[in-house]
C-alpha positions as CSV (number, residue, x, y, z in Angstrom):
1,M,304.0,86.4,246.7
2,S,303.8,90.1,246.7
3,G,302.7,91.8,249.9
4,Q,300.1,93.8,248.0
5,A,296.5,92.5,248.2
6,A,295.1,91.2,244.9
7,S,292.0,93.0,243.6
8,F,289.6,92.5,240.7
9,V,287.5,95.1,239.0
10,R,284.9,93.9,236.4
11,D,285.1,96.1,233.3
12,E,282.0,94.5,231.6
13,L,278.5,93.3,232.5
14,A,278.0,89.7,233.7
15,P,275.9,87.5,231.3
16,E,272.2,87.1,232.2
17,R,271.2,83.8,233.7
18,R,268.2,81.8,232.7
19,A,265.0,82.4,234.6
20,P,264.1,79.6,237.2
21,V,261.5,77.1,236.1
22,R,258.1,78.0,237.6
23,T,256.7,75.4,239.8
24,T,253.7,77.3,241.2
25,G,250.5,78.7,239.6
26,F,248.8,77.4,236.5
27,V,252.0,77.3,234.4
28,G,253.8,75.4,237.2
29,F,250.9,73.0,237.4
30,L,251.1,72.3,233.7
31,R,254.8,71.9,233.8
32,T,255.1,69.7,236.9
33,R,251.9,67.6,236.6
34,L,250.8,67.3,233.0
35,F,253.8,67.7,230.8
36,N,256.7,66.7,233.0
37,T,257.4,63.4,231.2
38,P,256.7,62.1,227.7
39,G,254.3,59.6,229.1
40,N,252.3,62.2,231.1
41,T,252.3,64.4,228.0
42,L,250.8,61.6,225.9
43,L,248.2,60.8,228.6
44,T,247.3,64.5,228.9
45,V,246.7,64.8,225.1
46,L,244.6,61.7,225.0
47,G,242.6,62.9,228.1
48,V,241.9,66.3,226.6
49,A,240.8,64.6,223.3
50,L,238.5,62.3,225.2
51,L,236.9,65.1,227.2
52,A,236.5,67.1,224.0
53,A,234.8,64.2,222.3
54,V,232.3,63.8,225.2
55,I,231.8,67.3,226.6
56,V,231.4,69.2,223.3
57,P,228.6,67.1,221.9
58,A,226.9,67.1,225.4
59,V,227.0,70.9,225.6
60,R,225.7,71.2,222.1
61,F,222.8,68.8,222.8
62,L,221.9,70.2,226.3
63,L,222.4,73.9,225.7
64,L,223.4,75.2,222.2
65,D,221.0,73.1,220.0
66,A,218.4,72.7,222.7
67,V,214.8,73.9,222.5
68,W,213.8,76.0,225.4
69,T,210.2,77.1,224.7
70,G,207.2,75.3,223.3
71,S,203.9,73.8,224.2
72,G,204.0,70.4,222.4
73,R,206.1,67.9,220.5
74,E,206.0,70.0,217.4
75,A,208.4,72.5,218.9
76,C,211.0,69.8,219.5
77,L,211.0,68.3,216.0
78,A,213.8,68.9,213.6
79,P,212.0,71.2,211.0
80,N,210.7,73.5,213.8
81,A,214.0,73.5,215.6
82,G,216.0,74.9,212.7
83,G,217.0,71.6,211.3
84,V,219.1,70.7,214.4
85,V,217.6,68.4,217.1
86,G,218.7,69.1,220.7
87,A,217.3,68.6,224.1
88,C,213.6,69.2,224.5
89,W,213.4,71.2,227.7
90,P,209.7,72.1,227.2
91,F,209.0,68.4,228.0
92,V,210.7,68.8,231.4
93,Q,209.0,72.1,232.0
94,A,205.6,70.5,231.3
95,K,206.2,67.4,233.4
96,F,208.1,69.1,236.2
97,T,205.3,69.0,238.8
98,Q,204.7,65.4,238.0
99,F,208.5,64.7,238.5
100,V,208.3,66.3,241.9
101,Y,204.9,65.2,243.3
102,G,203.9,62.2,241.2
103,F,200.2,61.8,241.3
104,Y,199.8,63.7,244.6
105,P,196.5,65.7,244.4
106,E,197.3,69.2,243.3
107,P,195.2,71.0,246.0
108,E,197.2,69.2,248.7
109,R,200.7,69.7,247.3
110,W,201.3,72.5,249.8
111,R,201.8,69.7,252.3
112,V,204.7,68.3,250.3
113,N,206.2,71.8,250.0
114,L,205.9,72.4,253.7
115,T,207.5,69.0,254.5
116,F,210.5,69.9,252.2
117,L,210.7,73.3,253.9
118,L,210.7,71.8,257.4
119,A,213.3,69.2,256.4
120,G,215.6,71.8,255.0
121,A,215.1,74.1,258.0
122,L,216.0,71.3,260.5
123,L,218.8,69.7,258.4
124,A,220.7,72.9,257.6
125,P,221.7,73.7,261.2
126,L,222.9,70.2,261.7
127,L,225.3,70.4,258.8
128,I,226.8,73.7,260.0
129,P,229.3,72.8,262.8
130,K,229.5,76.1,264.6
131,L,225.8,76.6,265.2
132,P,224.6,75.8,268.8
133,A,221.8,73.6,270.2
134,K,222.8,70.5,268.2
135,T,221.2,68.1,270.6
136,L,217.8,69.8,270.4
137,N,218.1,70.2,266.7
138,A,218.9,66.5,266.3
139,A,216.0,65.5,268.5
140,L,213.6,67.6,266.4
141,F,214.9,66.2,263.1
142,F,215.3,62.5,263.9
143,V,212.4,62.1,266.4
144,A,209.8,64.8,266.0
145,F,210.0,65.5,262.2
146,P,209.2,61.9,261.0
147,F,205.9,61.9,262.8
148,V,205.0,65.4,261.6
149,A,206.0,64.5,258.1
150,F,203.9,61.4,258.2
151,F,200.7,63.2,259.2
152,L,201.5,66.0,256.7
153,L,202.1,63.7,253.7
154,H,199.6,60.9,254.5
155,G,197.1,62.8,256.6
156,G,194.6,61.4,259.0
157,G,194.3,61.9,262.8
158,L,194.9,60.2,266.1
159,D,192.5,58.1,268.0
160,G,194.8,57.4,270.9
161,F,198.3,57.8,272.2
162,A,200.9,55.7,274.0
163,V,198.6,54.0,276.5
164,N,196.2,53.0,273.8
165,W,199.0,51.8,271.5
166,T,200.8,49.9,274.2
167,A,197.6,48.2,275.4
168,G,196.7,47.2,271.9
169,L,200.2,45.8,271.2
170,V,200.4,43.8,274.5
171,S,196.9,42.4,274.0
172,A,197.6,41.4,270.4
173,F,200.9,39.7,271.5
174,A,199.2,37.9,274.4
175,G,196.3,36.8,272.1
176,G,198.8,35.6,269.5
177,V,200.8,33.6,271.9
178,A,197.7,32.0,273.4
179,D,196.3,31.2,270.0
180,A,199.6,29.6,269.0
181,G,199.5,27.5,272.2
182,S,196.0,26.4,271.5
183,R,196.9,25.3,268.0
184,L,199.9,23.3,269.3
185,G,197.6,21.7,271.8
186,E,195.1,20.7,269.1
187,L,197.9,19.3,267.0
188,G,199.2,17.4,270.0
189,A,195.8,15.8,270.6
190,S,196.0,14.1,267.2
191,S,199.7,13.3,267.3
192,P,201.0,13.2,270.9
193,S,204.7,13.6,270.0
194,W,206.7,14.9,267.0
195,F,210.2,13.4,266.9
196,G,209.9,12.7,270.6
197,V,208.7,16.2,271.4
198,P,205.3,16.3,273.4
199,L,203.4,18.8,271.4
200,Q,200.3,18.9,273.7
201,G,202.4,19.7,276.7
202,I,204.3,22.5,274.9
203,G,201.0,23.8,273.6
204,H,199.6,24.0,277.1
205,G,202.7,25.8,278.3
206,V,202.6,28.3,275.4
207,A,198.9,28.9,276.1
208,G,199.6,29.5,279.7
209,L,202.3,32.0,278.8
210,G,199.9,33.9,276.7
211,A,197.4,33.9,279.5
212,A,200.1,35.3,281.8
213,F,200.8,38.1,279.4
214,G,197.1,38.8,279.3
215,V,196.9,39.0,283.1
216,L,199.9,41.4,283.1
217,A,198.2,43.6,280.5
218,T,195.0,43.8,282.4
219,P,195.8,47.1,284.3
220,L,196.9,48.7,281.0
221,V,193.8,47.5,279.2
222,W,191.6,48.8,282.1
223,L,193.3,52.2,281.8
224,R,192.7,52.2,278.1
225,D,189.0,51.5,278.5
226,Q,188.7,54.3,281.0
227,I,190.5,56.7,278.6
228,I,188.2,55.6,275.8
229,A,185.1,56.2,278.0
230,F,186.4,59.8,278.6
231,G,184.9,62.6,276.5
232,H,188.2,63.4,274.8
233,P,190.1,60.1,274.6
234,L,193.2,61.5,272.8
235,W,193.8,64.3,275.3
236,A,193.2,61.9,278.2
237,D,195.7,59.5,276.7
238,V,198.3,62.2,276.3
239,A,197.7,63.3,279.9
240,A,197.9,59.8,281.3
241,T,201.1,59.1,279.3
242,A,202.7,62.3,280.6
243,A,201.7,61.4,284.2
244,I,203.1,57.8,283.9
245,V,206.4,59.1,282.5
246,C,206.8,61.8,285.1
247,A,206.0,59.3,287.9
248,A,208.6,57.0,286.5
249,L,211.2,59.8,286.5
250,L,210.4,60.7,290.1
251,L,210.7,57.1,291.2
252,L,214.1,56.9,289.4
253,R,215.1,60.2,291.0
254,S,216.2,61.6,287.6
255,G,216.1,65.2,288.9
256,M,214.0,68.3,288.2
257,R,215.8,69.1,284.9
258,A,214.7,65.7,283.3
259,L,211.2,66.3,284.6
260,A,211.0,69.8,283.1
261,M,212.3,68.5,279.8
262,T,209.7,65.8,279.8
263,L,206.9,68.2,280.5
264,A,208.2,70.5,277.8
265,T,208.2,67.6,275.3
266,F,204.6,66.7,276.0
267,A,203.6,70.3,275.8
268,G,205.2,70.4,272.3
269,I,203.4,67.2,271.4
270,A,200.1,68.9,272.5
271,L,200.8,72.0,270.4
272,V,201.6,69.9,267.3
273,I,198.3,67.9,267.8
274,M,196.3,71.1,268.1
275,A,198.1,72.8,265.2
276,M,197.6,69.9,262.8
277,G,194.1,69.1,264.1
278,L,195.0,65.5,264.8
279,D,192.3,65.3,267.5
280,R,189.7,66.3,264.8
281,G,190.6,63.9,262.1
282,G,193.6,65.7,260.8
283,L,194.3,66.5,257.1
284,P,192.7,64.6,254.3
285,V,194.2,61.2,253.7
286,V,196.4,60.8,250.6
287,D,197.1,57.2,249.8
288,T,200.8,56.3,249.3
289,R,199.9,54.9,245.9
290,L,199.4,58.5,244.7
291,W,202.9,59.5,245.9
292,G,205.6,59.6,243.3
293,G,208.5,61.4,241.7
294,L,211.2,63.1,243.8
295,L,208.9,62.8,246.8
296,V,209.1,59.0,246.9
297,T,212.9,59.1,246.1
298,L,213.7,61.4,249.0
299,V,211.3,59.6,251.4
300,V,212.9,56.2,250.6
301,A,216.5,57.4,250.6
302,V,216.3,59.6,253.7
303,T,214.3,56.9,255.7
304,G,216.7,54.2,254.6
305,I,219.8,56.2,255.5
306,V,218.6,57.4,258.8
307,A,217.0,54.1,259.9
308,S,219.8,51.9,258.7
309,M,222.4,53.6,261.0
310,P,221.1,52.4,264.4
311,V,220.4,49.0,262.8
312,G,224.0,48.8,261.5
313,I,225.5,49.9,264.9
314,A,223.4,47.4,266.8
315,L,224.3,44.5,264.5
316,A,228.0,45.5,264.5
317,L,228.1,45.5,268.3
318,G,226.1,42.3,268.4
319,R,228.5,40.5,266.1
320,R,231.4,41.4,268.4
321,S,229.4,40.4,271.6
322,T,230.6,37.8,273.9
323,I,227.1,36.4,274.4
324,P,226.8,33.5,271.9
325,L,223.0,34.0,271.3
326,I,223.4,37.7,270.4
327,R,226.5,37.0,268.3
328,L,224.9,34.2,266.3
329,F,221.7,36.1,265.7
330,S,223.7,39.1,264.4
331,I,225.9,37.0,262.2
332,G,222.9,35.2,260.7
333,F,221.0,38.4,260.2
334,I,223.9,40.1,258.4
335,E,224.7,37.2,256.2
336,F,221.1,36.6,255.2
337,W,220.4,40.2,254.2
338,R,223.7,40.5,252.4
339,G,223.2,37.3,250.6
340,V,220.0,38.3,248.8
341,P,219.6,41.1,246.2
342,L,217.6,44.2,247.0
343,I,215.0,43.3,244.3
344,T,214.3,40.1,246.2
345,V,213.9,42.1,249.4
346,L,211.5,44.5,247.8
347,F,209.4,41.6,246.3
348,F,209.2,39.8,249.6
349,A,208.3,43.0,251.5
350,T,205.6,43.9,249.0
351,Y,204.0,40.6,248.0
352,M,205.1,37.9,250.5
353,L,205.0,39.7,253.8
354,P,201.2,40.2,253.9
355,L,200.8,36.4,253.7
356,F,202.5,36.0,257.0
357,L,200.5,38.7,258.8
358,P,197.2,38.1,260.6
359,G,194.1,38.8,258.5
360,H,193.1,41.9,260.5
361,F,196.6,43.4,260.4
362,T,197.7,45.3,257.4
363,V,200.8,47.4,256.6
364,D,201.0,50.1,253.9
365,G,203.0,49.1,250.8
366,L,205.4,52.0,251.1
367,V,206.0,51.3,254.8
368,R,206.8,47.6,253.9
369,V,209.4,48.9,251.3
370,L,210.9,51.3,253.8
371,I,211.3,48.5,256.4
372,G,212.9,46.2,253.9
373,I,215.4,48.8,252.6
374,A,216.3,49.9,256.2
375,L,217.1,46.3,257.2
376,F,219.0,45.6,253.9
377,A,221.1,48.8,254.2
378,G,221.6,48.2,257.9
379,A,223.2,44.8,257.2
380,Y,225.7,46.4,254.9
381,N,226.4,49.3,257.3
382,A,227.0,46.8,260.1
383,E,230.0,45.3,258.3
384,V,231.4,48.8,257.5
385,I,231.0,49.8,261.2
386,R,232.5,46.5,262.4
387,G,235.6,47.3,260.3
388,G,235.9,50.6,262.2
389,L,235.5,48.8,265.6
390,Q,238.3,46.4,264.7
391,A,240.6,49.4,264.0
392,I,240.3,50.6,267.6
393,P,243.3,49.3,269.6
394,R,242.4,47.1,272.6
395,G,244.3,49.5,274.8
396,Q,241.3,51.9,274.5
397,D,239.0,49.4,276.2
398,E,241.6,48.6,278.8
399,A,242.1,52.2,279.7
400,A,238.4,52.8,280.0
401,Q,238.0,49.8,282.3
402,A,240.9,51.1,284.4
403,L,239.0,54.4,284.8
404,G,235.9,52.5,286.0
405,L,233.7,53.0,282.9
406,S,231.1,50.4,282.1
407,Y,230.8,48.6,278.7
408,W,228.1,51.0,277.5
409,Q,230.0,54.1,278.6
410,T,233.1,52.8,276.9
411,T,231.3,52.1,273.7
412,R,229.3,55.3,273.7
413,L,232.0,57.7,274.7
414,I,235.3,56.2,273.5
415,V,235.0,53.3,271.0
416,L,232.1,54.1,268.8
417,P,233.0,57.8,268.1
418,Q,236.5,56.7,266.9
419,A,235.1,53.8,264.9
420,L,232.6,56.0,263.1
421,R,235.2,58.6,262.3
422,H,237.4,55.9,260.7
423,V,234.6,54.6,258.4
424,I,233.1,57.8,257.2
425,P,234.1,57.1,253.5
426,G,232.6,53.6,253.6
427,L,229.4,54.8,255.2
428,V,228.9,57.6,252.7
429,N,229.6,55.2,249.9
430,S,226.8,53.0,251.2
431,F,224.5,56.0,251.5
432,I,225.2,57.1,247.9
433,A,224.6,53.6,246.6
434,L,221.3,53.5,248.6
435,F,220.3,56.9,247.1
436,K,220.7,55.5,243.6
437,D,219.2,52.1,244.4
438,T,215.9,53.8,245.2
439,S,215.1,53.5,241.5
440,L,214.5,49.8,242.1
441,V,211.2,50.5,243.9
442,S,209.6,51.1,240.6
443,I,209.4,47.3,240.1
444,V,207.0,47.0,243.0
445,A,204.5,49.6,241.6
446,L,206.0,52.7,243.4
447,F,206.7,55.5,241.0
448,D,209.9,57.2,242.1
449,L,211.7,59.8,240.0
450,L,212.7,57.3,237.3
451,G,209.4,55.6,237.4
452,I,207.5,58.8,236.8
453,L,210.0,59.6,234.0
454,R,209.2,56.4,232.3
455,A,205.5,57.0,232.7
456,A,205.9,60.4,231.2
457,F,207.5,59.0,228.1
458,A,204.2,57.3,227.2
459,D,202.6,60.7,226.7
460,P,202.1,61.0,222.9
461,A,201.9,64.8,223.1
462,W,205.7,64.8,223.8
463,A,206.9,61.8,221.6
464,T,210.0,63.1,219.9
465,P,213.4,61.6,219.1
466,T,215.1,63.6,221.9
467,T,212.5,63.4,224.7
468,L,214.0,60.2,226.1
469,F,217.6,61.6,226.3
470,T,216.4,64.9,227.7
471,G,214.4,63.1,230.5
472,F,217.3,60.9,231.5
473,A,219.7,63.8,231.4
474,F,217.5,65.8,233.7
475,T,217.1,62.9,236.3
476,G,220.8,62.1,235.9
477,L,221.6,65.7,236.9
478,I,219.4,65.4,240.0
479,Y,221.1,62.2,241.1
480,F,224.5,63.6,240.4
481,V,223.8,66.7,242.5
482,G,222.6,64.7,245.4
483,C,225.5,62.2,245.3
484,F,228.1,64.8,244.8
485,A,226.8,66.9,247.7
486,M,227.0,63.9,250.0
487,S,230.5,63.1,248.8
488,R,231.8,66.6,249.3
489,Y,230.2,67.1,252.7
490,S,231.5,63.8,253.9
491,L,235.0,64.9,252.8
492,F,234.5,68.1,254.8
493,V,233.4,66.2,257.9
494,E,236.3,63.7,257.5
495,R,238.9,66.5,257.4
496,R,237.4,68.3,260.3
497,L,237.2,65.2,262.5
498,N,240.8,64.1,261.6
499,A,242.4,67.5,262.2
500,H,244.9,65.8,264.6
501,R,246.3,63.9,261.6
502,R,247.0,66.9,259.4
503,R,250.6,67.6,258.5
């Protein structure tokens, strides 16, 4: 080879290379996700055609060809609507207050508005993670707000407080036990034994137990009688309850902070009683049979969701308990309530439960439905939570025991928070199903949102071919907004709590 270095000098431009395929942005999304293979291309075309076949007529019916103004059915008929029949939105506008309040008296509807406002003001700070005072806010929303909402919506006043209530409950329980023992004794007098069981002896024992409960309740009943004899029994009852609670805290040596918090709580209760006039009869009573529309839907849904959580947690822990009696009771409870449909629960709570109650004891129809739905949803939540408990490794319990933590400390601080974090999708799925199942209360004469809608269809002043579809579209939009909001917020909470698993 020559000793001279070889050199190359280009005497013409190099040919241009093709631009790289875009994989980002809208064009990249189309190229890599929708049209990357012949199969995906076919599915994309079919999907777009299906969406066009559904969305375009819906938009035309709900917006483009819809009637927006009018005062009667004539505005929504085809000749008056330009020959094209669309959604009859004047019907929704005319019935809007009925959809929200039902048959709630119009002069008292400010109470419903105030309840909604208080619920939103207390719930919004709970949903924002960075806001402080979550414990106080949760106590106000889950403990104080239900009582305030009850007296706002239902009305009425207070004749007594905790001492009066407890004395009445204990006396009724003692009387019921003694009455049951007497009936067993009478039955045993006619037939001394039943399958070898001495009924008369058992009856005497049960009657003695009831008498013992009555003796134990004597001091409480005496205190109640003294409070009633006072000029202002409600305020005397509140003061006596506060004194008893504070004395118990001092005996338990709970500290001055707990004592101050207790006194502040009773001061807040006194302010609420004075502000709402509960010592003077309170607001006018509005029977729950007059409630309806969105009010009943939200009351049933929120009460069922909130009340079913502690029931589900207790049943899930009980089913994993090592105590046979608690475990068998939890299993039987869960399997029974999961084995019957919700319609059966509603019918039993509404029509059958009063037959098992004493003649002087009555429960409001809406309250019976709320109790039935809470127990029904709690049984389903129990199995969801139990799945989360089983996902926690046993080493977590062993490590907590090695640190000297008790069972309740381990459950409250270590096991349960992790289990609930694992089952957020399942719990929210149950909540969404419960929110939609509230429409079933219409079969027991409670007019929820769909029940009020069906009642509105019977109005001949709005009888048009499109009224039915317009009403269902409106209520469907409300249900969709509520369910979609719960779904998206649960996704936000799930991502926030599982930040350690992000990649």
